[in-house]
C-alpha positions as CSV (number, residue, x, y, z in Angstrom):
1,M,-17.4,33.3,-64.8
2,N,-17.5,29.7,-63.7
3,H,-15.9,29.9,-60.5
4,T,-18.7,32.5,-59.6
5,L,-21.5,30.6,-60.7
6,S,-19.9,27.5,-58.4
7,H,-19.7,30.5,-55.5
8,L,-23.4,30.7,-55.8
9,L,-24.5,27.2,-56.5
10,Q,-22.3,26.3,-53.2
11,G,-24.2,28.8,-51.0
12,C,-27.7,27.9,-52.3
13,Q,-29.9,26.7,-49.7
14,S,-33.4,26.1,-51.1
15,L,-35.3,25.2,-54.0
16,R,-36.5,28.4,-54.9
17,S,-32.9,29.9,-54.7
18,L,-31.7,27.1,-57.2
19,K,-34.5,27.9,-59.5
20,S,-33.6,31.9,-59.6
21,I,-29.8,30.6,-60.4
22,H,-31.1,28.3,-63.1
23,A,-33.0,30.6,-64.8
24,R,-30.5,33.6,-64.7
25,L,-28.0,30.6,-66.3
26,M,-30.7,29.9,-69.1
27,I,-30.6,33.7,-69.9
28,D,-27.4,34.5,-70.3
29,G,-26.9,30.7,-72.1
30,S,-23.6,29.9,-69.7
31,I,-25.4,26.8,-68.6
32,A,-24.1,24.8,-71.2
33,S,-20.7,26.3,-70.9
34,S,-19.8,23.3,-68.3
35,D,-20.3,19.8,-67.3
36,L,-19.2,20.3,-63.6
37,I,-21.9,23.2,-63.6
38,L,-24.6,21.0,-64.9
39,N,-23.2,18.4,-62.4
40,K,-23.6,20.5,-59.9
41,I,-27.5,22.0,-60.4
42,L,-28.5,18.1,-61.2
43,R,-27.3,17.4,-57.9
44,L,-28.7,20.3,-55.8
45,Y,-31.9,19.9,-57.4
46,S,-31.8,16.1,-56.4
47,R,-30.9,17.3,-52.7
48,F,-34.0,19.3,-52.6
49,G,-36.2,16.5,-54.1
50,A,-37.2,18.4,-57.3
51,T,-36.2,15.0,-59.4
52,D,-38.7,15.9,-62.2
53,Y,-36.6,19.7,-62.3
54,A,-33.7,17.7,-62.9
55,H,-34.9,15.2,-65.5
56,K,-36.6,18.3,-67.5
57,L,-32.4,19.7,-67.4
58,F,-31.1,16.3,-68.1
59,D,-33.1,15.9,-70.9
60,E,-31.6,19.0,-72.6
61,I,-28.0,17.9,-72.5
62,P,-27.1,16.8,-75.9
63,Q,-24.6,14.5,-74.9
64,P,-24.4,13.5,-71.4
65,N,-21.3,12.0,-70.0
66,S,-20.5,9.4,-67.2
67,F,-20.7,11.9,-64.1
68,L,-23.8,13.5,-65.5
69,W,-25.7,10.4,-65.9
70,T,-24.3,9.1,-62.5
71,S,-25.5,12.1,-60.8
72,M,-29.2,11.6,-62.2
73,I,-29.1,8.0,-61.3
74,H,-28.1,8.5,-57.9
75,G,-30.7,11.5,-57.5
76,Y,-33.2,9.3,-57.8
77,V,-32.1,6.7,-55.8
78,E,-31.8,8.8,-53.0
79,N,-34.9,10.2,-53.2
80,C,-36.1,7.1,-53.0
81,E,-37.3,6.7,-56.6
82,Y,-35.6,3.2,-57.0
83,T,-37.4,1.9,-60.2
84,Q,-36.8,5.5,-61.7
85,G,-33.2,5.4,-61.4
86,L,-32.8,1.6,-62.8
87,A,-34.9,2.7,-65.9
88,T,-32.4,5.7,-66.0
89,F,-29.3,3.2,-66.2
90,S,-30.9,1.1,-68.5
91,W,-31.3,4.1,-70.5
92,M,-27.7,4.9,-69.7
93,R,-26.5,1.3,-71.3
94,S,-28.4,1.6,-74.2
95,E,-26.4,4.9,-75.1
96,S,-23.6,2.7,-74.6
97,V,-22.0,5.3,-71.8
98,D,-19.6,3.1,-69.7
99,P,-20.5,3.3,-66.0
100,L,-18.8,4.7,-63.2
101,N,-18.1,2.7,-59.6
102,F,-20.3,5.7,-58.2
103,T,-23.0,4.3,-60.9
104,I,-22.8,1.0,-60.0
105,C,-23.1,1.6,-55.9
106,S,-26.2,3.7,-56.8
107,V,-27.9,1.0,-58.9
108,L,-26.9,-1.8,-56.2
109,K,-28.6,0.4,-53.4
110,A,-31.5,0.4,-55.8
111,L,-32.0,-3.1,-56.2
112,A,-31.0,-3.8,-52.4
113,R,-34.1,-1.5,-51.2
114,L,-36.1,-3.4,-53.5
115,T,-35.0,-6.8,-52.8
116,R,-34.2,-7.7,-56.6
117,L,-31.6,-10.4,-55.7
118,K,-31.7,-11.9,-59.4
119,D,-31.2,-8.5,-60.9
120,G,-28.5,-7.7,-58.1
121,V,-26.4,-11.0,-59.3
122,V,-26.5,-10.4,-62.9
123,L,-25.2,-6.9,-62.2
124,Y,-22.4,-8.3,-60.1
125,G,-21.3,-9.9,-63.2
126,F,-21.1,-7.6,-65.0
127,V,-19.2,-5.8,-62.1
128,L,-16.6,-8.6,-62.5
129,K,-16.7,-8.4,-66.1
130,S,-16.1,-4.5,-66.1
131,G,-12.9,-4.5,-63.4
132,F,-15.0,-3.1,-60.5
133,G,-14.8,-6.5,-59.0
134,C,-11.9,-5.4,-56.4
135,D,-13.4,-1.6,-56.0
136,L,-14.4,-1.2,-52.2
137,I,-17.0,1.0,-52.3
138,V,-18.8,-1.5,-54.9
139,Q,-17.9,-4.5,-52.9
140,N,-19.6,-2.6,-49.7
141,A,-22.7,-2.1,-51.7
142,M,-22.5,-6.0,-53.0
143,I,-22.5,-7.0,-49.0
144,D,-25.5,-4.3,-48.4
145,L,-27.6,-6.0,-51.4
146,F,-27.0,-9.6,-50.4
147,M,-27.7,-9.0,-46.4
148,R,-31.0,-6.7,-47.6
149,C,-32.2,-9.9,-49.8
150,G,-31.5,-12.2,-46.8
151,K,-28.4,-14.0,-48.4
152,V,-26.2,-13.7,-45.6
153,D,-23.7,-16.4,-46.7
154,F,-23.1,-14.7,-50.2
155,A,-22.1,-11.7,-48.2
156,R,-19.9,-13.4,-46.2
157,W,-17.9,-14.6,-49.6
158,V,-17.8,-11.4,-50.8
159,F,-16.5,-9.9,-47.3
160,N,-14.0,-12.8,-47.5
161,E,-12.6,-12.1,-50.8
162,M,-12.2,-8.4,-50.1
163,H,-8.4,-7.5,-50.3
164,E,-9.1,-4.2,-48.4
165,K,-11.8,-3.5,-45.8
166,D,-13.0,-0.6,-44.3
167,V,-15.1,0.1,-41.4
168,I,-18.3,0.3,-43.7
169,S,-17.2,-3.4,-44.6
170,W,-17.4,-3.9,-40.9
171,N,-20.1,-2.2,-40.2
172,S,-22.1,-3.6,-42.9
173,M,-21.6,-7.3,-42.1
174,I,-22.5,-6.5,-38.2
175,S,-25.5,-4.7,-39.3
176,G,-26.6,-7.4,-41.8
177,Y,-26.3,-10.5,-39.4
178,G,-27.9,-8.5,-36.9
179,N,-31.1,-7.6,-39.4
180,N,-31.1,-11.5,-40.5
181,G,-31.2,-12.8,-37.0
182,R,-27.2,-14.0,-36.9
183,V,-26.5,-11.4,-34.0
184,E,-23.9,-14.3,-32.6
185,A,-21.8,-14.1,-36.0
186,A,-22.1,-10.4,-35.9
187,R,-20.7,-10.3,-32.5
188,E,-17.7,-12.5,-33.8
189,L,-16.8,-9.9,-36.4
190,F,-17.5,-7.2,-33.8
191,N,-14.7,-8.5,-31.6
192,I,-12.5,-9.0,-33.7
193,M,-12.5,-5.5,-35.4
194,V,-9.2,-3.7,-34.8
195,E,-11.1,0.0,-35.0
196,R,-14.5,0.2,-34.2
197,S,-16.5,3.5,-34.8
198,V,-19.4,4.5,-33.2
199,I,-21.4,3.4,-35.6
200,S,-19.7,-0.5,-35.2
201,W,-20.9,0.0,-31.5
202,T,-24.2,0.9,-32.5
203,S,-24.9,-1.9,-35.1
204,M,-24.2,-4.5,-32.6
205,I,-26.2,-3.1,-30.0
206,C,-29.3,-2.5,-32.3
207,G,-28.6,-6.7,-33.4
208,Y,-29.1,-7.2,-29.7
209,V,-32.0,-5.0,-29.9
210,K,-33.6,-7.2,-32.5
211,A,-33.0,-10.4,-31.2
212,G,-34.7,-9.1,-27.8
213,D,-31.8,-9.6,-26.0
214,M,-31.9,-6.2,-24.0
215,L,-29.4,-7.5,-20.9
216,E,-26.9,-7.8,-24.0
217,A,-27.4,-4.8,-25.5
218,Q,-27.4,-2.7,-22.2
219,A,-24.0,-4.3,-21.1
220,L,-22.2,-3.4,-24.6
221,F,-23.8,0.3,-24.5
222,E,-22.2,0.6,-20.9
223,A,-18.9,-0.3,-22.6
224,M,-19.4,1.7,-25.3
225,P,-16.6,4.4,-25.3
226,V,-18.5,7.4,-26.5
227,K,-22.3,7.4,-26.9
228,D,-24.0,9.4,-29.4
229,L,-27.5,9.8,-30.4
230,A,-28.5,7.5,-32.4
231,S,-26.8,4.8,-29.8
232,W,-29.1,6.4,-27.1
233,N,-32.1,6.3,-29.5
234,V,-31.3,2.8,-30.3
235,M,-31.5,1.7,-26.6
236,I,-34.7,3.7,-25.9
237,S,-36.1,2.2,-29.0
238,G,-35.8,-1.6,-27.2
239,Y,-36.7,-0.6,-24.2
240,V,-39.9,0.6,-25.7
241,E,-40.3,-2.5,-28.0
242,A,-39.8,-4.6,-24.5
243,G,-42.4,-2.6,-23.2
244,D,-39.9,-1.6,-20.3
245,L,-41.3,2.2,-20.0
246,N,-39.7,2.6,-16.8
247,A,-36.2,2.0,-18.4
248,A,-37.1,4.0,-21.4
249,R,-37.6,6.8,-19.1
250,F,-34.8,6.4,-17.6
251,A,-32.6,6.3,-20.2
252,F,-34.3,9.4,-21.8
253,E,-33.8,11.4,-18.6
254,R,-29.8,10.4,-19.0
255,T,-29.3,11.3,-22.4
256,R,-27.6,15.2,-22.9
257,V,-28.6,15.4,-26.7
258,R,-32.4,14.3,-27.9
259,D,-33.9,14.9,-31.2
260,V,-37.4,14.7,-32.7
261,G,-36.8,11.0,-32.9
262,T,-36.1,10.7,-29.5
263,W,-39.1,12.6,-28.1
264,N,-41.1,10.5,-30.9
265,L,-39.8,7.2,-29.3
266,M,-40.9,7.9,-26.0
267,I,-44.3,8.9,-27.1
268,S,-45.0,5.9,-29.2
269,G,-44.0,3.9,-26.4
270,F,-46.4,5.3,-23.8
271,C,-49.4,5.2,-26.9
272,K,-48.6,1.8,-27.1
273,A,-49.0,1.0,-23.6
274,G,-52.0,3.0,-23.4
275,E,-50.6,5.4,-21.1
276,V,-52.2,8.0,-23.3
277,E,-52.3,11.3,-20.6
278,S,-48.0,10.0,-20.0
279,A,-47.5,10.6,-24.3
280,K,-49.5,13.9,-24.1
281,D,-47.2,14.7,-21.3
282,Y,-44.1,14.4,-23.4
283,F,-45.6,15.6,-26.5
284,N,-46.3,19.0,-24.7
285,R,-43.0,19.1,-23.6
286,M,-41.6,18.9,-26.7
287,P,-39.2,22.0,-28.0
288,S,-40.0,21.3,-31.7
289,K,-42.3,18.7,-33.0
290,N,-42.3,17.2,-36.8
291,V,-45.3,15.5,-38.7
292,A,-44.1,12.1,-37.2
293,S,-44.8,13.3,-33.6
294,W,-48.2,14.5,-34.0
295,T,-49.3,11.3,-35.9
296,I,-47.9,9.1,-33.2
297,M,-49.7,11.1,-31.0
298,I,-53.1,11.2,-32.8
299,D,-52.6,7.8,-33.2
300,G,-52.5,7.0,-29.4
301,Y,-55.8,8.8,-29.2
302,I,-57.5,6.7,-31.4
303,K,-56.0,3.2,-30.0
304,A,-57.7,4.4,-26.9
305,G,-60.6,5.2,-28.6
306,E,-60.5,8.8,-27.8
307,I,-61.5,9.7,-31.2
308,D,-62.5,13.4,-30.3
309,N,-59.3,14.4,-29.0
310,A,-57.6,12.7,-32.0
311,R,-59.5,14.9,-34.3
312,C,-59.0,18.0,-32.3
313,L,-55.1,17.5,-32.7
314,F,-55.3,16.6,-36.0
315,D,-56.8,19.9,-36.5
316,Q,-54.2,21.8,-35.2
317,M,-51.7,20.2,-37.1
318,P,-49.2,22.8,-39.0
319,E,-48.4,20.5,-42.0
320,R,-50.0,17.0,-42.9
321,N,-48.6,14.3,-44.8
322,L,-50.1,11.1,-46.3
323,V,-49.8,9.0,-43.2
324,A,-51.2,11.9,-41.2
325,W,-54.4,11.8,-43.3
326,S,-54.3,7.8,-43.1
327,T,-53.9,7.5,-39.5
328,I,-56.9,9.8,-38.9
329,I,-59.3,8.6,-41.5
330,G,-58.7,5.0,-40.6
331,G,-58.8,6.0,-37.3
332,C,-62.5,7.2,-37.9
333,A,-63.7,4.3,-39.5
334,K,-62.1,1.5,-37.0
335,N,-63.6,3.3,-34.0
336,G,-67.3,3.3,-36.1
337,Q,-67.2,6.7,-37.2
338,P,-67.5,6.3,-40.9
339,R,-69.1,9.2,-41.7
340,C,-66.4,11.5,-40.0
341,A,-64.0,9.5,-42.1
342,L,-65.5,10.3,-45.5
343,E,-66.1,14.1,-44.1
344,L,-61.8,14.0,-43.4
345,F,-61.5,12.3,-47.1
346,D,-63.5,15.5,-48.8
347,R,-60.9,17.5,-47.4
348,F,-58.1,15.3,-48.4
349,K,-59.1,15.5,-51.8
350,E,-58.5,18.8,-51.8
351,Q,-54.5,18.4,-50.7
352,G,-53.9,16.4,-54.3
353,I,-51.9,14.2,-52.2
354,K,-50.8,10.5,-54.3
355,T,-52.8,7.6,-52.1
356,D,-51.1,4.5,-51.1
357,E,-52.5,1.1,-49.7
358,T,-53.2,2.0,-45.7
359,F,-55.2,5.0,-46.9
360,I,-57.0,3.2,-49.5
361,L,-58.0,0.4,-46.9
362,G,-59.1,3.1,-44.3
363,I,-61.4,4.6,-47.1
364,I,-63.0,1.4,-48.1
365,L,-63.4,0.0,-44.5
366,A,-65.6,3.6,-44.1
367,C,-67.5,2.7,-47.3
368,S,-68.0,-1.0,-46.2
369,Q,-69.6,0.1,-42.6
370,L,-72.2,2.9,-44.1
371,G,-73.2,0.4,-47.1
372,I,-72.5,3.3,-49.5
373,L,-72.1,1.4,-52.8
374,D,-72.3,4.3,-55.5
375,A,-69.5,6.2,-53.5
376,A,-67.4,3.4,-53.0
377,E,-67.4,2.7,-56.5
378,S,-66.5,6.3,-57.5
379,I,-63.3,6.0,-54.8
380,I,-62.4,2.6,-56.4
381,R,-62.3,4.2,-60.0
382,D,-60.3,7.5,-58.7
383,Y,-58.0,6.1,-56.3
384,V,-57.3,2.2,-56.7
385,G,-54.8,2.5,-59.5
386,P,-53.0,-0.8,-61.4
387,S,-50.7,-1.0,-58.8
388,L,-53.2,-1.1,-55.6
389,S,-55.7,-3.5,-57.8
390,S,-53.1,-5.9,-57.7
391,N,-52.5,-6.0,-54.0
392,L,-54.1,-8.4,-52.0
393,R,-55.3,-6.6,-48.8
394,V,-56.8,-4.0,-51.1
395,V,-58.7,-6.6,-53.1
396,T,-59.6,-8.6,-50.0
397,S,-61.1,-5.3,-48.5
398,L,-63.0,-4.6,-51.8
399,I,-64.6,-8.4,-51.7
400,D,-65.6,-7.1,-47.8
401,M,-67.0,-4.0,-48.7
402,Y,-69.0,-5.1,-51.9
403,A,-70.5,-7.9,-49.5
404,K,-71.5,-5.3,-47.0
405,C,-72.9,-2.7,-49.4
406,G,-75.1,-5.9,-50.4
407,S,-73.4,-6.7,-54.0
408,I,-72.7,-10.4,-53.1
409,K,-72.2,-10.9,-57.1
410,K,-69.5,-8.3,-57.3
411,A,-67.6,-9.4,-54.5
412,F,-67.6,-12.6,-55.9
413,Q,-66.8,-11.2,-59.4
414,V,-63.3,-9.5,-57.7
415,F,-62.4,-12.8,-55.6
416,E,-62.4,-14.6,-59.3
417,M,-60.2,-12.0,-60.6
418,V,-57.4,-13.0,-57.9
419,H,-54.9,-15.5,-59.6
420,H,-53.2,-16.4,-56.2
421,K,-55.8,-16.3,-53.3
422,D,-54.4,-16.6,-49.8
423,L,-56.3,-17.4,-46.5
424,L,-57.5,-13.9,-45.9
425,C,-58.9,-13.7,-49.3
426,Y,-61.1,-17.3,-49.1
427,S,-61.5,-16.4,-45.4
428,T,-63.1,-13.2,-46.4
429,M,-65.3,-14.6,-49.4
430,I,-66.5,-17.4,-47.2
431,A,-67.9,-14.8,-44.6
432,A,-69.7,-12.9,-47.4
433,F,-71.4,-15.8,-48.6
434,A,-72.3,-16.8,-45.2
435,N,-73.7,-13.1,-44.1
436,H,-75.4,-13.4,-47.3
437,G,-77.2,-16.6,-46.3
438,L,-75.5,-18.4,-49.1
439,S,-74.8,-21.3,-46.9
440,Q,-74.0,-23.7,-49.6
441,E,-71.8,-21.6,-51.5
442,A,-69.9,-20.7,-48.3
443,I,-69.5,-24.4,-47.4
444,S,-68.4,-25.4,-51.3
445,L,-65.7,-22.3,-51.0
446,F,-64.1,-23.7,-47.9
447,N,-64.2,-27.4,-49.1
448,E,-62.3,-25.7,-52.9
449,M,-60.2,-23.9,-50.4
450,Y,-59.3,-27.1,-48.5
451,R,-58.1,-28.6,-52.0
452,E,-56.1,-25.9,-52.9
453,N,-54.0,-26.6,-49.7
454,V,-54.6,-23.4,-47.9
455,R,-55.1,-24.4,-44.2
456,P,-57.5,-22.5,-42.2
457,D,-58.1,-20.5,-39.5
458,G,-60.6,-20.0,-36.9
459,V,-61.8,-16.7,-38.6
460,T,-62.0,-19.1,-41.8
461,F,-64.3,-21.7,-39.5
462,L,-66.3,-18.6,-38.1
463,G,-67.8,-18.0,-41.4
464,V,-68.4,-21.4,-42.4
465,L,-70.3,-21.5,-38.7
466,V,-72.1,-18.8,-39.6
467,A,-73.2,-20.4,-42.8
468,C,-74.3,-22.9,-41.6
469,S,-76.1,-21.3,-38.6
470,H,-78.1,-19.4,-41.3
471,G,-79.0,-22.0,-43.4
472,G,-80.0,-24.0,-40.4
473,L,-77.4,-26.9,-41.2
474,V,-77.3,-28.5,-37.7
475,N,-75.3,-31.4,-38.4
476,E,-72.7,-30.3,-40.8
477,G,-72.4,-27.2,-37.8
478,K,-71.5,-29.7,-35.3
479,W,-69.5,-31.5,-37.6
480,Y,-67.2,-28.3,-38.5
481,F,-66.9,-27.3,-35.2
482,K,-65.6,-30.9,-34.5
483,Q,-63.1,-30.2,-37.4
484,M,-62.1,-27.1,-36.3
485,T,-61.1,-28.6,-32.7
486,E,-59.8,-32.0,-33.3
487,E,-58.3,-32.0,-37.0
488,F,-56.8,-28.5,-37.0
489,G,-56.4,-28.1,-33.2
490,I,-57.7,-24.3,-33.2
491,W,-59.2,-23.7,-29.8
492,P,-62.5,-22.1,-30.3
493,S,-63.2,-18.6,-29.5
494,E,-66.5,-16.8,-27.6
495,K,-67.5,-16.1,-31.1
496,H,-67.2,-19.8,-32.3
497,Y,-69.2,-21.0,-29.2
498,A,-71.9,-18.2,-29.7
499,C,-72.4,-19.3,-33.4
500,M,-72.8,-23.0,-32.1
501,V,-75.3,-21.7,-29.7
502,G,-77.4,-20.0,-31.9
503,L,-77.2,-23.0,-34.7
504,L,-78.3,-25.2,-31.7
505,G,-80.9,-23.2,-30.0
506,R,-82.8,-21.4,-33.1
507,S,-83.1,-25.3,-34.1
508,G,-85.3,-25.9,-31.3
509,C,-82.1,-27.9,-29.7
510,L,-82.0,-25.4,-26.8
511,E,-80.8,-28.1,-23.9
512,E,-78.0,-29.1,-26.1
513,A,-77.1,-25.4,-26.4
514,H,-77.0,-25.3,-22.6
515,D,-74.7,-28.6,-22.4
516,L,-72.5,-26.6,-25.0
517,I,-72.1,-23.7,-22.7
518,R,-71.5,-25.4,-19.3
519,S,-68.5,-27.5,-21.6
520,I,-66.7,-24.4,-22.0
521,P,-63.5,-24.8,-19.6
522,V,-63.0,-20.8,-19.6
523,E,-65.3,-17.7,-18.2
524,V,-68.3,-17.7,-20.6
525,T,-68.9,-14.5,-21.7
526,S,-71.8,-11.8,-22.6
527,V,-71.5,-12.8,-26.5
528,V,-72.6,-17.0,-25.6
529,W,-75.2,-15.8,-23.2
530,G,-76.4,-13.6,-25.2
531,A,-76.8,-15.9,-28.0
532,L,-78.6,-18.5,-26.0
533,L,-81.4,-15.4,-24.8
534,A,-81.7,-14.4,-28.5
535,A,-82.1,-18.4,-29.0
536,C,-84.8,-18.8,-26.0
537,T,-86.9,-16.0,-27.4
538,V,-87.5,-17.8,-31.0
539,H,-88.6,-20.8,-28.8
540,C,-90.0,-18.8,-25.9
541,N,-88.4,-21.0,-23.3
542,I,-88.4,-19.1,-19.7
543,Q,-86.5,-21.0,-18.1
544,L,-83.6,-21.2,-20.3
545,A,-84.2,-17.4,-20.8
546,E,-84.4,-16.6,-17.0
547,T,-80.6,-18.4,-16.8
548,A,-79.1,-16.5,-19.5
549,A,-80.4,-13.0,-18.7
550,A,-79.1,-13.7,-14.9
551,E,-75.7,-14.6,-16.2
552,L,-75.7,-11.5,-18.7
553,F,-77.4,-8.9,-15.5
554,M,-74.0,-9.8,-14.0
555,I,-71.7,-9.6,-16.5
556,E,-73.4,-6.3,-18.1
557,P,-75.5,-4.7,-15.9
558,D,-76.2,-1.7,-17.8
559,N,-77.0,-3.1,-21.5
560,S,-80.5,-2.2,-21.9
561,G,-80.9,-5.3,-24.6
562,N,-81.0,-7.9,-22.2
563,Y,-83.4,-6.6,-20.2
564,I,-85.9,-5.7,-23.2
565,L,-85.3,-9.4,-24.8
566,L,-86.7,-10.9,-21.4
567,S,-89.5,-8.9,-21.1
568,N,-90.5,-9.1,-24.5
569,I,-90.1,-13.4,-24.2
570,Y,-92.8,-12.4,-20.5
571,A,-94.7,-10.7,-23.3
572,A,-95.0,-13.0,-25.6
573,A,-95.9,-15.4,-22.8
574,G,-98.5,-13.2,-21.7
575,R,-97.0,-13.1,-18.4
576,W,-97.5,-9.2,-17.9
577,R,-96.9,-9.3,-14.1
578,D,-93.4,-10.2,-14.9
579,V,-93.1,-7.8,-17.8
580,A,-94.0,-5.0,-15.3
581,K,-91.3,-6.4,-12.7
582,M,-88.6,-5.9,-15.8
583,R,-89.8,-2.6,-16.6
584,A,-89.6,-1.2,-13.0
585,V,-85.9,-2.8,-13.0
586,I,-85.3,-0.8,-16.2
587,R,-86.5,2.3,-14.5
588,E,-84.6,1.8,-11.1
589,K,-81.3,1.0,-12.7
590,R,-81.9,3.8,-14.9
591,V,-80.8,1.8,-17.9
592,R,-81.9,3.7,-21.3
593,K,-81.8,2.3,-24.6
594,N,-79.4,3.5,-27.1
595,R,-81.2,5.3,-29.8
596,G,-81.1,3.3,-33.0
597,S,-79.8,4.9,-36.1
598,S,-80.0,3.6,-39.8
599,W,-79.0,5.1,-43.2
600,I,-79.6,5.1,-47.1
601,E,-77.4,6.2,-50.2
602,L,-79.5,7.8,-52.5
603,D,-77.8,9.8,-55.4
604,S,-74.5,9.7,-53.5
605,V,-76.3,11.4,-50.9
606,I,-76.3,10.0,-47.4
607,H,-79.7,10.1,-45.3
608,E,-79.4,9.1,-41.8
609,F,-82.2,8.7,-39.6
610,V,-82.4,8.5,-35.7
611,T,-85.5,7.2,-33.9
612,G,-87.9,9.8,-33.2
613,D,-85.9,12.6,-35.3
614,V,-88.1,14.6,-37.2
615,S,-85.1,16.9,-38.5
616,H,-85.1,15.5,-42.1
617,S,-87.0,17.4,-44.7
618,E,-89.2,14.3,-46.0
619,S,-89.5,13.0,-42.2
620,D,-93.4,13.5,-42.7
621,N,-93.9,11.2,-45.3
622,V,-91.3,8.7,-44.0
623,Y,-93.5,8.5,-40.9
624,L,-96.7,8.1,-43.1
625,M,-94.9,5.4,-45.1
626,L,-93.9,3.4,-41.8
627,D,-97.6,3.9,-40.5
628,L,-98.6,2.2,-44.0
629,L,-96.2,-0.6,-43.8
630,R,-97.5,-1.5,-40.4
631,E,-100.8,-1.5,-41.4
632,D,-100.5,-3.7,-43.9
633,M,-98.1,-6.2,-41.8
634,K,-101.3,-6.0,-39.4
635,H,-103.3,-7.3,-42.2
636,T,-101.0,-10.1,-43.1
637,R,-100.7,-11.1,-39.7
638,C,-97.1,-10.6,-39.3
639,V,-95.8,-10.5,-35.5
640,I,-95.0,-6.9,-34.6
641,D,-93.3,-6.0,-31.4
642,A,-95.5,-4.1,-29.6
643,N,-92.5,-1.9,-28.0
644,I,-91.6,-0.4,-31.5
645,K,-92.0,3.3,-31.3
646,S,-91.7,6.0,-34.1
């Protein structure tokens, strides 16, 4: 009977078949007749990724032996459920069941993947006391743990103390050295190896690739007696990372055998280089595609700004995982299509897939762009669990989102809950205060950050300069700008210069602002000239406005905003002939002003309004209210731009 069962289990190729066999065994009661059968079923459930079914079966075993405990722990670890594997090992020890060497190896692997060095050292003490200290597979697992935790010298000590070494021992040392940037030490071991496997060669080549030394990698690769698929993929990966797509293409054409990973490497390389058409060509030529293939191509379209093509390809995907959803939702948000991102999110909710940090960051960004606080808070309640709420990147994004949704109070509450604030966290909160016109709060927080020995960067100083600009703090702005360059050695970007030009210009120091522009050692961008033109609008300085506009017309001739700003300055000065000339230029160049749009969230529904649009169900009332507001503004002597049209 056991032989028949064993044969059935041996040929089991799917979770469905395994469940069927398991059910039959449950019905006839033969499942409890042999620990060997139980062990095989446990391992099969784990192989099919069904650790939950394995756990249910394990719970029904009255007194599991060491082999059954080991199978359960091994199953968790092989399915990347490392924490659960460690918890099961603790449970095993509490039941006074002695571990096997394979048990120790699985636990060490879990600790290595989680880089839990201290726990690994404690376990190593147990290993030595339990008589496993000279066990070859345990020693190999210890080398892997120390290497993954960056303790190269500890790994070398274990290696040197080994009475017996196999090819895995040598390969673990070589790959470990390579991963830790010790490629020369790896080469020394590689050179004295008596018997090298294909993995030995590939590990050494991989070390050179990670070090960016493609010449040595290529020389070793050409000397390799037998090249396998993995070694070809490592070389192609190295060329792609180095940006040498011609070499990558040549290596790709030389390979006799390719897998999906080989094709994915090429597609990824072309996408990174912005060569989307070449990536698309390789994608279309693929004999078979996996989820990663589709996702890489979608990401390539997103990075190229071709969001419609990305959406189209996403809709064609035969199956989608969390990474695919995160890529398209985050891509829509980053490309200024937050409504599209939230529409996709509504589709995602039906899939029942667990979210992660990357996914949540994309959703938060979309909510930030739309300023929809109610919807954002609903998402936070449902999807930001305890693990993500302590994630600094997620928390920082929440600060930014609350600020952009108009709730600076909630933004600061989230900020205050962070125990160990980093540079990004401080910079985000400073920018939030600045954009809300809370200049003194922004400056005060900057000073607190300085006292906490968190060194500011260019982004931090930009937030402080914006705060000074909004608060009209000219002297303070000058001082911080000087501090940035002289004390911290930060080279100003176009945004820093534009902020200073705006600060000086709006305060009436237009000539000083112009002098600052002329002192810029690199080519002045439209952002800086635009800041000067906007400042000239406030003070109706026609001469400088014409200077700034002339530069802008050369840099961005199709930007309608520059023509309209100059025309408005002429109108404010009563120079109607110049206004007519500017409008003639606009007509001649066929420059069109982009239709403005805005939106508002009411009762968790987003209402969008576009200039001249009458499609909204309440458009009559909207325009009536707009007319009433205009009349009220006229009565209170507010200045209204004559060019505003419904």
